[in-house]
N, C-alpha and C positions, 0 to 999 in steps of 0.2 A: 504494500500500500504506500509506504514512504517513497519507494523508488518511482512509482507512478506520479506522485505529487511533485517530487523534485524534478522529474522530467517535464511535467507540464509547466512548472515555473520557469525552467530554462528555455523552453520553447516560447513562452510568453514574453520573456525578456528579449530574446533574440528578435521576435516579430516586432516588438515595440521599437527596438533600435533601428530596424530596417525602415519602419514607418517614419521615424524622426529623420533619418538620413535621407529618405526620399522627399520629405517636405522641405528640407533645408540642405541643399548640396554644399560641399565644402567651398566651392568657388563663389558662393553667394555673399554679397557684401551687405552692409547694414540697410541700405536703401531697398535692395531687393527683398531682404528678409522682412522689412516693415510692410512692403507691398504684399508679400505672400500672407503675412498675418492679417492684413486688412481684407484680403480676398477671402480668407477662411472665416473671418468675423462676419463679413457680408453674407457668405453662404450659410452660415449657421443662423443668422437673423432671418434670412429667407425661409430656411427650413422650419424655424419656429413659427413663422407666420403661416406657412403652408399647413403645418400640423393643426393650428387653431382653426383654419378654414375647413380642413378635413373633418375635424371633430364636429364642428357646427353642421356641416353637410350630412354627416352620419346621423346626428340627432334629428335633423329635419326629415331624413328618410325613414327613421324609426318611428317618429311621432308625427303623423300626418296632421 
């Protein structure tokens, strides 16, 4: 059981490192990093707005 848990943690950490490395390449400067962070923030805001609309649409479909 412990071997499985340790293996999952190692795989999770490795996956997270690859994700971070993919989001911010080594050659990226501060301006590019700020633009990338801004794009992610905008995408997350859009997603939150979309979820709210989706929840409202679901409620309207369920409760005529």
